[in-house]
C-alpha positions as CSV (number, residue, x, y, z in Angstrom):
1,M,-6.8,44.5,41.3
2,H,-5.6,48.4,41.6
3,D,-7.4,51.3,40.1
4,D,-5.7,54.2,37.8
5,P,-7.2,57.5,38.6
6,T,-6.8,58.1,35.0
7,S,-9.4,55.1,34.0
8,D,-12.7,54.4,34.4
9,H,-12.2,50.6,34.5
10,P,-9.8,48.7,37.2
11,I,-6.5,47.3,35.9
12,P,-6.1,43.3,37.2
13,D,-2.8,42.7,39.5
14,G,0.5,41.9,37.1
15,A,-0.8,43.9,34.5
16,T,0.2,46.6,32.8
17,E,-1.6,49.1,30.5
18,Q,-0.1,50.1,27.4
19,P,0.2,53.5,26.3
20,L,-1.9,54.9,23.6
21,E,1.6,55.9,21.9
22,S,3.0,52.5,21.7
23,V,-0.2,51.2,19.4
24,E,1.3,50.7,15.6
25,P,-0.6,52.4,13.3
26,R,-2.7,50.6,10.6
27,D,-0.9,50.0,7.1
28,P,-2.6,52.4,4.8
29,G,-1.9,49.8,1.7
30,S,-3.4,47.3,3.4
31,R,-6.9,48.7,3.0
32,G,-6.2,49.1,-1.1
33,R,-4.9,45.5,-1.6
34,R,-8.2,44.4,0.2
35,Y,-10.1,46.6,-2.6
36,A,-7.9,45.0,-5.3
37,A,-8.7,41.6,-4.0
38,Q,-12.5,42.1,-4.0
39,T,-12.3,43.7,-7.1
40,R,-10.7,40.8,-8.5
41,R,-13.0,38.3,-6.9
42,A,-15.9,40.5,-8.8
43,L,-14.6,40.4,-11.7
44,V,-13.9,36.8,-12.4
45,L,-17.5,36.1,-11.1
46,L,-18.5,38.7,-13.6
47,V,-17.0,36.8,-16.3
48,A,-17.9,33.3,-15.4
49,L,-21.4,33.9,-14.8
50,S,-21.3,35.9,-18.2
51,V,-19.7,32.9,-20.1
52,L,-22.3,30.5,-17.9
53,V,-25.3,32.2,-18.5
54,G,-24.8,34.0,-21.7
55,I,-23.2,31.2,-23.6
56,V,-23.0,27.8,-21.8
57,Y,-26.5,27.5,-20.7
58,P,-28.1,29.2,-24.2
59,L,-25.7,26.5,-26.4
60,F,-27.3,23.7,-24.0
61,I,-30.8,24.7,-24.4
62,T,-30.4,25.4,-28.3
63,G,-28.7,22.0,-28.5
64,I,-31.5,19.8,-26.4
65,G,-34.1,21.7,-28.7
66,R,-32.0,21.1,-32.1
67,A,-31.9,17.0,-30.9
68,F,-35.1,16.3,-29.3
69,F,-37.4,19.1,-31.1
70,P,-35.4,19.9,-34.9
71,H,-38.8,21.0,-36.0
72,Q,-40.2,23.6,-33.4
73,A,-36.2,25.1,-33.0
74,A,-35.9,25.9,-36.4
75,G,-39.1,28.1,-36.2
76,S,-41.6,25.6,-37.2
77,L,-41.0,26.6,-40.7
78,M,-42.8,25.4,-43.5
79,V,-41.6,24.2,-47.1
80,E,-43.5,23.3,-50.1
81,N,-41.7,21.9,-53.1
82,G,-38.2,22.9,-51.9
83,T,-39.8,26.5,-51.2
84,L,-40.2,28.1,-47.7
85,V,-43.9,29.4,-47.6
86,G,-43.9,30.9,-44.0
87,S,-44.2,29.3,-40.3
88,K,-46.9,27.3,-38.5
89,L,-46.4,29.8,-35.7
90,I,-46.9,33.3,-37.7
91,G,-50.3,34.0,-39.4
92,Q,-50.3,35.4,-43.3
93,P,-52.7,37.6,-44.9
94,F,-54.9,35.3,-47.2
95,S,-57.5,37.1,-49.1
96,D,-58.1,35.1,-52.3
97,P,-61.6,33.6,-52.2
98,R,-59.9,30.3,-52.7
99,Y,-58.0,30.5,-49.5
100,F,-59.4,30.3,-45.8
101,W,-58.6,33.9,-44.5
102,S,-56.5,34.2,-41.2
103,R,-57.5,36.4,-38.4
104,P,-56.7,40.1,-38.8
105,S,-53.4,41.7,-37.6
106,A,-52.8,45.3,-36.8
107,T,-49.2,45.3,-36.6
108,S,-47.4,47.9,-38.0
109,P,-46.2,49.1,-40.8
110,F,-47.6,45.8,-42.7
111,P,-49.8,43.2,-41.1
112,Y,-48.5,40.1,-39.7
113,N,-45.1,41.8,-38.8
114,A,-42.7,39.8,-36.9
115,D,-40.6,42.5,-35.7
116,A,-43.7,44.7,-34.5
117,S,-46.2,42.1,-32.6
118,G,-49.0,43.6,-30.6
119,G,-52.4,44.7,-31.3
120,S,-54.3,48.1,-31.8
121,N,-55.1,48.8,-28.2
122,L,-58.5,50.0,-29.3
123,G,-61.0,50.1,-27.1
124,P,-64.3,48.4,-27.1
125,T,-66.0,51.1,-27.7
126,N,-63.8,53.3,-30.2
127,P,-65.2,54.7,-33.3
128,A,-62.2,53.3,-35.0
129,L,-62.5,49.9,-33.9
130,L,-66.0,49.8,-34.6
131,R,-65.5,51.4,-38.2
132,A,-63.0,48.7,-38.7
133,I,-65.0,45.3,-37.7
134,S,-68.0,47.2,-39.8
135,E,-65.5,47.2,-42.9
136,R,-64.2,43.6,-42.2
137,I,-68.3,42.1,-42.0
138,A,-68.7,43.9,-45.4
139,T,-65.7,42.6,-47.4
140,L,-66.2,38.6,-45.9
141,R,-69.9,39.5,-47.1
142,A,-68.9,40.3,-50.6
143,T,-66.7,38.1,-51.3
144,D,-70.1,35.3,-50.0
145,P,-73.2,37.1,-50.6
146,G,-75.3,34.1,-49.9
147,D,-73.8,33.5,-46.6
148,Q,-76.0,35.5,-43.7
149,A,-75.0,33.5,-40.9
150,P,-73.2,35.5,-38.0
151,V,-69.4,36.0,-38.5
152,P,-67.1,34.4,-36.1
153,I,-65.7,37.3,-33.7
154,D,-62.3,36.5,-34.7
155,L,-63.0,36.9,-38.4
156,V,-63.3,40.5,-37.7
157,T,-60.9,41.4,-34.5
158,A,-57.5,41.3,-34.3
159,S,-55.5,39.9,-31.7
160,G,-53.2,40.9,-29.2
161,S,-50.1,39.6,-30.8
162,G,-51.4,40.5,-34.3
163,L,-49.4,37.2,-35.4
164,D,-52.2,34.6,-34.9
165,P,-51.6,31.2,-37.4
166,D,-55.2,29.7,-36.1
167,V,-58.8,30.4,-36.5
168,S,-61.4,28.8,-34.5
169,P,-63.1,26.0,-36.1
170,A,-66.6,28.6,-36.1
171,A,-64.6,30.9,-38.2
172,A,-63.1,28.3,-40.6
173,E,-66.4,26.5,-41.2
174,Y,-67.9,29.8,-42.0
175,Q,-65.5,29.9,-44.6
176,V,-66.0,26.2,-46.0
177,A,-68.8,27.2,-48.7
178,R,-67.0,29.9,-50.3
179,V,-63.8,28.2,-50.5
180,A,-65.3,25.4,-52.1
181,R,-67.5,27.1,-54.9
182,S,-64.4,28.8,-55.6
183,R,-62.3,26.0,-55.9
184,G,-65.1,24.2,-57.8
185,I,-65.1,21.2,-55.2
186,S,-67.7,19.9,-52.3
187,I,-68.4,21.1,-49.4
188,D,-67.9,18.1,-47.9
189,T,-64.3,17.5,-49.4
190,V,-63.5,21.1,-47.8
191,R,-65.1,20.5,-44.8
192,A,-63.4,17.2,-44.1
193,L,-59.8,18.8,-44.5
194,V,-61.2,21.4,-41.7
195,Q,-61.8,18.4,-39.4
196,K,-58.4,16.9,-40.3
197,Y,-56.6,19.8,-39.4
198,T,-58.7,21.3,-36.2
199,R,-56.5,20.8,-33.2
200,G,-57.9,20.3,-29.5
201,R,-56.8,21.6,-26.4
202,Q,-53.3,21.4,-25.6
203,L,-53.4,18.6,-23.0
204,G,-56.9,18.4,-23.2
205,F,-57.5,21.5,-21.1
206,L,-55.1,24.3,-22.0
207,G,-56.3,26.9,-24.8
208,E,-59.5,26.4,-27.4
209,P,-59.9,24.3,-30.3
210,R,-58.0,25.6,-33.5
211,V,-57.1,25.4,-37.3
212,N,-54.0,26.2,-38.5
213,V,-54.6,28.7,-41.5
214,L,-51.6,27.6,-43.3
215,E,-51.4,23.9,-43.1
216,L,-55.8,24.2,-44.3
217,N,-54.5,26.2,-47.3
218,L,-51.3,24.0,-48.4
219,A,-53.6,21.0,-47.8
220,L,-56.3,22.9,-50.3
221,D,-53.8,23.1,-53.0
222,A,-52.4,19.3,-52.6
223,L,-56.0,18.3,-53.3
224,P,-55.8,16.5,-56.8
225,Q,-57.3,19.0,-59.6
């Protein structure tokens, strides 16, 4: 070991310190080549992931749905006598006393607009909401003046989606007498249909019992005249 008076570090015996002038400068083009290689890898990864998650995966999931759940995958559409009458997933604005009525909808610019799902966003003390509820109660009372039972809440308030196709069993029961009288059939016949189309909680504990209004009304129309 010997000391170099111009350096703070000792130089091992037999070794020579390489002058700074002899160090070759880094190729300025190598950095550009590295950036180009990284860019190519990023683009390849972008294209591969876009094809995988944007084309292959959706087609795979759609294929499984079509194979094992064809009705649900097609939108749960309801066809009657070769004519499309609606979907089990989207409510419809029934107003004829001969039919069961759906839960109100606050979608814009017309009720049950699937392109604009949403609620009214009116607070519980908002005068506009209270006025709308009062008007809906008055309409229900007018179609069945003899029924003074409390009106189920889901018959006078809109849901958060505005597209609910179901009503509660209580809401369906409230309308049984009106529908039976309007159609000239027995209350027991209408009530039996309500019970037939009442669905329980999913898996026994999810959600609440419900009645699909479109299914129920189609079953009414299918009754022997």
